[in-house]
Structure formats: C-alpha cells, structure tokens
Residue, then its C-alpha position, 0 to 999 in steps of 0.5 A: x886840146x884833146x879831150x878824154x873820153x870821159x870829158x867828151x861824155x861830160x860835155x855831151x851830157x851838158x849839151x843835152x841837159x841844156x837842150x832839155x832846159x831850153x837853153x839852145x845857145x849853151x847846148x850849141x856851145x857844148x856840141x861845137x866844142x866836141x866838133x872842134x876836138x874831133x869827138x863828134x859822132x852822128x848824134x852830136x852833129x844832129x844835136x848841134x843841128x837841132x840847137x842851131x835850128x832853135x836859134x834860127x841859125x840856118x847856116x849852122x843847121x846846114x853845116x851840122x847836117x853836112x857833118x852828119x851826112x858825111x858820116x851817114x848819107x842815109x840818115x833821115x834826120x840829117x836829110x831833113x835838117x839839110x832840107x830845112x836849111x836849104x829852104x830857109x836859105x832860099x834854095x827851095x828846089x834843093x831843099x825839096x830834093x833832100x826832103x824827097x830823098x828822106x821820104x824815099x828812104x823812109x818808105x823802105x822802113x817798116x816803122x819810125x819813132x813817133x817824133x820822126x814820123x811826125x817830122x816826115x809828115x811835115x816834110x811830106x806836106x812841105x814837099x807837096x807845096x814845093x812841087x806845086x810851086x815848081x810845077x806852077x813856075x814850069x807851066x808859066x815858062x812853058x806857056x811863055x814859050x808857046x807850049x801851053x797844055x793845049x799845044x803839047x803832044x801826049x808824050x811831051x806831057x808825060x815827060x813833064x809828069x815824069x820830070x816832076x815825079x808825078x809819074x814814074x818810068x815803066x819798062x817792058x819786063x816780060x817774065x819769059x822772053x824779051x825781044x830788044x828794040x821794041x818801043x815802050x808803049x803802054x796803050x796802042x790806040x785802036x784806030x791804028x789797026x784796020x781790023x779793030x772796027x770790025x771786031x767792035x761792030x760785033x760787040x753787041x752780038x758777042x754780048x748776046x752769045x755771052x749772056x746765054x753762056x753765063x746762064x749755064x753753070x760750070x763753063x767758067x773756071x779759075x784763071x789760075x789753076x793748080x797743076x801737077x806738072x808745075x810748081x804752084x804759085x798763089x798770086x795774091x790769093x787767086x790760085x784756084x779762085x773763081x773770083x778771076x775766072x775764064x772761058x776759053x775759045x782758043x787755048x794752048x795752041x788750039x781751039x776749044x771745040x765745044x766753046x767755038x761752037x757755042x760762040x760762032x759770032x764771036x769767033x767769026x768777028x775775029x777773022x781778020x785779027x793778026x793772031x800770033x802763032x807761038x806753039x802752045x803759048x799764043x794765041x789765046x782767046x777767052x772771056x775773062x770774068x772778074x767778080x765783085x770785089x776782086x782785084x788782079x794785083x800789078x804784074x807783067x806778061x810773058x812775051x813782049x812780041x805780042x800785044x793784048x786786046x780787051x773788048x769789054x762786054x759787061x762793065x759795071x761802074x767801079x771797074x778800073x784798069x791800069x797799064x804803067x802810068x795810065x788808067x783807062x776805063x773799060x767801055x763796052x764795045x771799045x777795044x783796049x790794046x796794050x803791052x802786058x809786059x809793062x806792069x798792069x793791074x785790074x779791079x772790080x769794086x762794083x756789086x756785079x761781074x765784069x766780063x771782057x773778051x781777051x785775045x793777043x796779036x802780033x806787035x805791029x813793029x815786028x817784020x814777018x820774018x821776025x814773027x817767024x823767028x820768034x815762033x821758031x824759038x818757042x817751037x824749039x823750046x817747047x819741042x812742038x811743031x806747027x799746031x792747028x791754024x786759026x784760019 
C-alpha cells in the first residue's frame, strides 16, 4: 500500500521517537516500513542502520548501509556503518577498506559534527589495529616463503609499505620541463658516482673556507627574491626572507667571480663533477643556509634531466630532509644526491644555522646526445648561445 507524504512523515517521526526512547526494535520496524514502501531517503536508511546496530543485527546494518550508499556513495556515516558490519561479520579486510574510504573523504572536509568526529576517531583507531593485523599476517606469510625482512631488496620493501598504505607513491613533477622515461628514483647512492669521493674528501677544507665567509656580513642573500621582470610568489613566507639564504659560486649560467676567488678549494674540488650546461638554468653552485626554526615546505624542482647534490658542511642536531617517502639525515661530508622533481622538503629545528653546498649534475641515464638535445631546447627557449664553460 502506498503511503502519502503525511503518513510517511508520521512513521519517520515515530521511528525517531522510538530511537530516542531506547526502543530500537520499534524504531527498526518503522524505518523498515518506509523502506518497503519506497519512501526511504538516505537519512531513513541511516536511521535503520543505527537501529539494527543497537539490536546487534549486523546483516541488517549492512543492508541499510548499502541502501544509503546506493543513494550517496560518499556518505561518511554509511561508509562507517558498512565497515562496522563487515568487521562484525568476519570480513575485517573489507571493513578496513570502507573505514579507509571514510577517513580519506573526511580529510577533505574542514569540519564535521561532534558525534561524527568521535566516530571518525574510533574508526581511525580501528583502522590502525586492522592494518597492524594485516601487516602481521603478511609478514608471517612472507617469512614462510623465505622473504623475511633481511632477505628483501629495498625496492621490494618499499612496495610492501606502499601496498599497506604506510607510504605513498611519488612521481617526478617538474615545474618546467619533463623528459619521459627516466626512472623514478628518490635518492641516488653516492657510491654510484666516481667523482663523489673526491668531493667528500675536500669537505673539511670547504668548511674552513665557509667559516671565513660566515664572519663577513652581506655575503648571503635570500634564496627567493622579488624581481621587477617576474611575478612575485611568496613561497610560504620565504620571499625576500633571509631565513633561507644563499651564497652563489656559479649562477645564471656563469661564475660569480668574487666568490670563485673567495672559495678556490671548494671550486677546485668540483673539477670532475658532470655539471649540466643548460643556458642560464644550470648549473648552479651555491651554499644554502637555513636559519634556526626555518622550514622549506614541500615543493618540486624545474627540470628532471638533472639531479641535485647536497654536501652538508654545518649540520646541527634537529635538521631534516625528505624526498618522497624517504627522510635522510644530513651528515657532514657525506653527499646526498636526489631528484628534486620529486616532492621534497627541509627543516631546521635547531638553535643554529645549517649550511650545505648545493650543485646539480646530469642524470646518469641520459646519453651524451640527449644532454646536448636538452641544452639545445633551452638555448632556443631562452634565446641564448653557449655561455662560459666550467672547465
């Protein structure tokens, strides 16, 4: 029998009153009547799920959650009910998937009602426990297959962490130029480069030159500076801010003569480095200073045909550096070589300055002919011919 709108509203009120009175069975009966007559909207399905949950009717909770999700597949409460039902019915992995979807969607919202926020906190805790059990079961199975933690390659280990959503997938996202087909590698091990040992061996002498320069005022300037010929972009408050400042030896395609003369040992130690020659864009050679409390927020570099090298010279405790999924410490005298077109960030939570020497190199995967081709592209774009050579 069809219900009039007035009759449907009366039944809905009766169900809501029964819920408030603690009579879940009467509430369930009212909401099921509305479902049977086709008068149930998302809210009625949710109230039916709530009634069933109070009665311990997990199958009923799932049917009601499915009804709500059929009408709104992004409804947070319905996703939570569905997750609860799957867990109660013994399918913890599926339940965790619905929980995860609810949490992901909730993260996109600025705020939720207090009762929903509490539910999301509960779901977050439950998801953590489920993930822990999933990881334990996976680890036990892999160990039985002879793939315990000590027998895995770093890439395979990272694939497990991505599978379990403990890490995410990061890709190259250059802001200016993308060269296809290059491997997605966050950090390159310095042992791969035959010139690296010579650079590291000179670190103490570079530090001595740097110490002398740090005693002079005015040598370092903000890394991000306002320009009359470019739109200004204040990157997280660092525009014209000395909290992140630099001292260039090689800039805009050529040497900074005064600084080259001030740092002869530093420059000489870089003699075998395969610098890219890309008009005014590369190479760059500079000291980068990060003041106490400063943070360089996550960002991407411009060109994926080069790698960035950090030679740490002054590194107090409390500094950190992340590229993609991996955070590595700066260790004085030990190179970090990375793809800066993958999201990266840096911070200094100490009470003193951090200084690293930064320079860029060609990616080792590029053939010489490809390097010349990349340089030719930017010569055409920038309208520049060959500049001064490094050696």
